[in-house]
C-alpha positions in Angstrom: -99.1 -78.8 -117.8 -95.8 -79.5 -115.5 -93.6 -81.8 -117.5 -93.2 -85.0 -114.9 -89.6 -87.0 -114.9 -90.2 -90.3 -116.6 -89.3 -92.3 -112.8 -91.7 -89.8 -111.2 -94.3 -92.5 -110.3 -91.6 -95.2 -109.0 -90.9 -93.1 -105.9 -93.2 -94.8 -103.5 -94.4 -91.7 -102.0 -97.1 -93.3 -99.7 -94.7 -95.9 -97.6 -92.0 -93.3 -97.4 -94.8 -90.7 -95.9 -96.3 -93.9 -93.4 -93.1 -94.9 -92.3 -92.1 -91.1 -92.2 -94.8 -90.5 -90.0 -94.1 -92.9 -87.4 -90.3 -92.2 -86.8 -91.6 -88.9 -86.0 -94.1 -89.9 -83.9 -91.4 -92.5 -82.3 -88.8 -89.1 -82.3 -91.3 -87.5 -80.4 -92.6 -89.6 -77.7 -88.7 -90.1 -77.0 -88.1 -86.6 -77.0 -90.7 -86.1 -74.4 -89.4 -88.4 -72.0 -85.7 -87.1 -72.2 -87.0 -84.2 -72.0 -88.9 -84.6 -68.8 -86.3 -87.0 -67.3 -83.4 -83.6 -68.2 -86.1 -81.5 -66.2 -86.1 -84.3 -63.0 -82.4 -84.0 -62.8 -82.5 -80.2 -63.0 -85.0 -80.1 -60.6 -83.3 -82.5 -57.8 -80.1 -80.0 -58.6 -82.1 -77.0 -57.5 -83.1 -79.0 -54.5 -79.4 -79.5 -53.6 -78.6 -75.8 -54.2 -80.8 -74.7 -52.0 -80.1 -77.1 -49.3 -76.6 -76.0 -49.8 -76.7 -72.8 -49.0 -77.5 -73.4 -45.0 -76.0 -77.1 -44.4 -72.3 -78.6 -45.9 -73.1 -81.0 -49.1 -70.8 -83.8 -49.5 -68.3 -83.2 -52.6 -69.2 -86.2 -54.3 -72.9 -85.4 -54.2 -72.2 -82.0 -55.6 -70.4 -83.5 -58.7 -72.8 -86.1 -59.5 -75.8 -83.8 -59.6 -73.5 -81.2 -61.8 -72.9 -83.8 -63.9 -75.9 -85.2 -64.6 -77.4 -81.9 -65.5 -74.8 -81.1 -68.2 -74.7 -84.5 -69.5 -79.4 -84.1 -69.3 -78.4 -80.9 -70.8 -76.5 -82.0 -73.6 -79.3 -85.1 -74.0 -82.3 -82.5 -74.4 -80.3 -81.0 -77.3 -79.6 -84.0 -79.0 -83.4 -85.4 -78.4 -84.4 -81.9 -80.2 -81.9 -82.2 -83.1 -83.3 -85.4 -83.7 -86.7 -84.2 -83.6 -86.0 -81.5 -85.5 -84.5 -83.9 -88.5 -87.1 -86.4 -88.5 -90.0 -83.2 -89.0 -88.2 -82.1 -91.6 -88.3 -85.3 -93.1 -92.0 -85.6 -92.5 -92.6 -82.2 -93.6 -90.6 -83.7 -97.5 -92.6 -86.8 -97.2 -96.0 -85.2 -96.7 -95.5 -82.5 -99.4 -94.6 -85.1 -101.9 -97.4 -87.5 -101.2 -100.1 -84.2 -101.5 -98.0 -83.4 -104.8 -98.7 -86.6 -106.1 -102.4 -87.2 -105.7 -102.6 -84.2 -107.4 -100.0 -85.0 -110.3 -97.7 -82.1 -109.6 -94.1 -81.8 -108.8 -93.6 -80.1 -105.5 -92.4 -76.5 -106.8 -90.4 -75.2 -103.3 -86.7 -77.1 -103.9 -85.6 -79.1 -101.1 -83.0 -77.4 -99.2 -86.0 -74.6 -99.1 -88.1 -77.0 -97.2 -85.2 -78.2 -95.0 -84.3 -74.9 -93.7 -88.1 -74.4 -93.4 -88.7 -76.8 -91.1 -85.5 -77.2 -89.2 -83.6 -74.2 -88.5 -84.5 -72.9 -84.6 -86.9 -70.0 -84.2 -86.9 -69.8 -88.2 -89.4 -72.7 -88.3 -91.3 -71.1 -85.8 -92.6 -69.1 -89.0 -91.7 -70.8 -91.8 -92.7 -74.8 -91.0 -95.9 -73.8 -90.4 -96.7 -72.2 -93.7 -94.8 -75.3 -95.7 -97.3 -78.0 -93.8 -100.5 -75.6 -94.1 -99.3 -75.7 -98.1 -98.7 -79.2 -98.6 -102.5 -79.4 -96.3 -104.2 -77.4 -98.9 -102.9 -78.6 -101.9 -104.2 -82.7 -101.0 -107.6 -83.0 -102.4 -107.7 -85.6 -99.5 -107.2 -83.1 -96.8 -110.2 -81.2 -95.2 -109.1 -77.7 -96.2 -111.3 -75.8 -93.3 -110.1 -78.3 -90.4 -106.5 -78.6 -91.3 -106.1 -74.2 -90.9 -107.9 -74.8 -87.7 -105.9 -77.1 -85.8 -102.5 -76.4 -88.0 -102.9 -72.7 -86.0 -103.8 -74.4 -82.6 -100.1 -76.1 -83.5 -98.2 -73.1 -84.4 -99.7 -71.0 -81.3 -98.8 -74.0 -79.2 -94.9 -74.2 -81.2 -94.6 -70.2 -80.4 -95.4 -70.8 -76.7 -92.9 -73.7 -76.6 -90.3 -71.6 -78.2 -90.9 -68.6 -76.0 -90.4 -70.7 -73.0 -87.0 -71.9 -74.7 -85.9 -68.7 -75.4 -86.3 -67.3 -72.0 -85.0 -70.1 -70.6 -81.6 -69.7 -72.5 -81.1 -65.8 -72.1 -81.7 -66.1 -68.0 -79.4 -69.3 -68.2 -76.9 -67.0 -70.0 -77.4 -64.1 -67.5 -77.3 -66.4 -64.6 -73.7 -67.7 -66.0 -72.3 -64.0 -66.1 -74.0 -62.5 -63.2 -72.4 -65.1 -60.5 -75.6 -64.8 -58.0 -77.0 -67.8 -56.9 -80.1 -66.1 -57.1 -80.1 -65.7 -60.6 -78.8 -69.3 -61.7 -81.8 -70.4 -59.4 -84.0 -68.6 -61.3 -82.4 -69.4 -64.4 -82.2 -73.6 -63.6 -86.5 -73.0 -62.7 -87.0 -71.7 -66.3 -85.0 -74.2 -67.4 -87.3 -77.0 -65.7 -90.0 -75.0 -66.9 -89.0 -75.2 -70.7 -88.3 -78.7 -70.6 -91.9 -79.9 -69.4 -93.2 -77.5 -71.5 -91.6 -78.7 -74.7 -91.7 -82.6 -73.7 -95.9 -81.8 -73.4 -96.0 -80.2 -76.6 -94.2 -82.7 -78.6 -96.3 -85.5 -76.8 -99.5 -83.2 -77.6 -98.9 -82.1 -81.0 -96.9 -84.6 -83.2 -99.9 -87.0 -83.6 -102.6 -84.2 -83.9 -100.3 -82.9 -86.9 -100.6 -86.3 -88.4 -104.2 -86.5 -88.0 -104.4 -83.7 -90.4 -102.7 -85.6 -92.9 -104.9 -88.6 -92.3 -107.5 -89.1 -95.2 -109.6 -91.7 -92.5 -109.7 -88.8 -90.2 -110.9 -86.5 -92.1 -113.2 -88.8 -93.8 -114.7 -89.5 -90.3 -114.7 -85.1 -89.6 -117.0 -85.0 -93.4 -119.3 -87.1 -92.7 -120.0 -86.5 -89.3 -123.4 -85.0 -88.2 -125.2 -83.8 -85.1 -128.5 -85.3 -84.2 -131.6 -83.3 -83.0 -133.6 -85.2 -80.7 -137.4 -84.2 -79.8 -138.0 -83.7 -76.5 
């Protein structure tokens, strides 16, 4: 048996889990909007750079679009960190809720869960593990359904990160090469990566939250196929 602290039951884990789910959903939506806006500004800058090969571009237009691209890039990084923070908080809240229903304490330290959830690239491997662990320990969650859904999310997460890594590498190579063609290719990859990340955030978070929804699990478990004779 596990010794539980006297204040264990006083922690409102269900309210915390519900609040963190709402915050994560909002963070994902906001991140998607910002990433789409960043992709649009990069696309605008790309078109202006293409036009500048054969036409004289006003200096003020070049400065404005270059500045907007920098601001958009910083905003994209900011919303990514913002979403990662809320994802980490959501992971801790859902694990606390799952272990509470099983009358147990989470065996993993909070610092480890934060690291597994928010460290970029590392969390591609570790985040699915700690989330799946939370789903399997909670008896309210359908284990087989959670495994299938979380596998889809993990694959999509890996693909989104792969696009981001390619965009970063090509951007670095383009800045060092001085080649307009390489820089243009890097901007295209940045646009694609931003759109892929936006789509992933929009698609992933509601699906992830539903995995831990007892109502959704119950509906899935009671669904039956009806056969009708022709």
